[in-house]
N, C-alpha and C positions, 0 to 999 in steps of 0.2 A: 234748725239747731238737732232736732233727734237725728237726723242723716247725717249730719258729723258725728254724734257718740257712736254709733254705728259701726262707721266707718275705723272709728281710732279702735273702739273695741276691737273690731276685727284685724285691723292692723296691729295689734299686740299680742292677738291668739297667733297669729302666723309667723310674728317675729319671734317670741316665745316658743312656738312650734319647730321651727328651723333650729333655732339656737340649742333647743335641749336634743334634737336629732343629731344635729353637728359633734356638738361639744361632749355629750353626757358618753358616746363609746369611746372617744379619745381617753377622757379620764377614766373610764373603767379598762382601758387595756392597759394603761400606765399604772395603774392599781396590781392589775393582774401580775404584770411583768416584773411589779417590786416585788408580790408575793412568792413568784414562780423561782425569783433569787434566792430570797429568803428559804424557801424551802428546800433549794437544792444545796445552798450551805449548810442547811440542817444535816439532810442526808448525808452529806460528805463529811461532815465532824463526827456525825454516829458512825459511819462506815470507818473513819479512819480510828476512830476509838476502838471499835469491836477488833478492829484487826492488829492495832498494836498491844494491845490487852490478852488476844488468844483467847476471848471468850465467846461464847457459843453464840448463833444469831438468834436465840431464846432471848436473849439481854438487849434486843434489838431497841425498844420502848424504853427500857431507862439508860441508853446510851442517847436517845434522841432528846429522852428529858433533860439529860444532861448539858448535851449541846446548846440546847434549848435558853436553859438557865445559865450559860457561859457568855453568849450571845448577850441575853440582856441585862448582863452584868458589864461589858467590856463598853469602854467611850467608842460610841460609832463617831462620832465629830469631836475631835479634840477640843478643838480652839472654842466651844459652846461650852464645853463641860458638862455634857450632857447623853444621856444614856437612855435608850427607847422604851 
């Protein structure tokens, strides 16, 4: 009876270790890719805002804040009627 508990516990430990080793980095990579896309979009919007308005680069932070505000108010999924 004790031997079977040890093997079940050790088997669960190994399964959890393998699962977290394989799948957590994949989820992390997907999240990082999503964040990189959002950052790239924010940078592009801020750069376009500064170029179109002929403002100096000292307004970069304000342009990035405005771009973030606009992105947060836009409907990402029109069908679901949700904003992020």
